[in-house]
C-alpha positions, 0 to 999 in steps of 0.5 A: 101840441102846436099846431104848427108841428102838424104837418097839412098833409095830415089834415082831412075833414073839418068839423064844428063842435058844440057843447051838448046841453046846459051841463057840459057847457062850463067844462067845454068853455074851460077847455076851449079857453085853456087851448086858445090861450095856450096856443095849442090843439088837443089830440085824441080819438073819435068813432063815426062812420064806423071807424075810430079816427084821430082828430085835432081840437082847436078853439074857433069863436065860442066853439072848437073846430075839430079836424080828422088826420089822416094815419101814416099809412094814408100819407105817400112819402113825398120823397118818392115823388120830388127825388127825381125833379132836377135842380135847375138854374133859373135865369134871373129874368124869367124868375122876375118876370114869373115873381110880377106875374104872381104879385100881379095877380095877388087877391083876397081868398074868396071860397065863393068864387070857386064852384064844383062844377061836377056838383052843379051838373049832376044837380041840373040832371036831377041826380044825387051827388054820391061821394062813394063814387068820386075816388081820389087818385093823386098819382093818376097811374095805370095801377092806381086806376086799376086798383081804385076801379077793382075796389068800386067793383066790389061796392054793393051798388057798383058804377055802371060808367066811369069817367077817368081824369086821364087815359092811363086811369082809364086803361087801368079801369078796363083791366080791372072791369075785364079781371072781373069777367065783366064786359065794356061797354055793355056791363061798365062804360069807360070813358078817358081824357087826353087820347092818349095813343095807347088807348086806341090799341085797348080791346076794345079801344077807349073812348076818350075826350082829346085834349090838344096838348101841342096846342097848350104848349104853343099858346103857353109859350106865346103868352110867355114870350109876349109877357117877356117882350112887355115886361119894362112896359108897365103891368103885364096884360093877362090873358085867358085862353080856352082851347076846345077839347074833342070828344073821341067815341070809338067802337060806336057799334059796339057802345050801341049795340050794348042799348039796342039790338041792332045798331043804327049806326056803325062805325070805328070812331065818332069825333064830336067837335063844337056841335059837328059830329065826324063818323070815321069807318063804316056807316050803314042802316 
């Protein structure tokens, strides 16, 4: 079938495919060139990692590129996400400005420019990457976090700490841990991201990374206004603004008590900000 008929959302993992020994080289080359000259991809099935996969084969240089395809049940319907987005009437000036900024940022695709900082951090700490512990949660919801951690806790070697990319998922993870009869943080530690106010109401309260959302909005508006004012004065001056986050450690006494008989510090909340640590609550030795 033509490659363009396969929606990109079904593409999963790519594999290079080569002939196995001299005997199959001619047949391999015939299939490769037939696919190439017809401008098609071949669809088949293959079994590996203890599972049957659908795979699309296309000619690539002297070999074949095989891309496993997701099954329909693995792909969410876009209508579930896009239907509630309202139609907006876009002001021409704003659209022209946005197009101008996009045009000024054009660049060639260079994959080496992008780094996996998570994997780099693991290497620096001599920790082997375990992809089974990286769980994709596209919607970032409470229910998705809970569902994902339920599965993770059933693994032969379950995690003893979880970092979620937002607080709702972290809270869902906490519920999954509790339903397993496990304790937070003694059995499994949980850290969220964003410092959503509901996190403080959890039991125990959620430790999280505070994201300066208000300042982000302010800076975005300031940059946009500046671009509008500079529109007729040549190319826009592109800025990168990095806003610092804060680590908000809650229930520090409970966290430390999981690691030692008597906690050194007993406080309700600790805020770590740019090298400074502030304890909020009770402090005793």
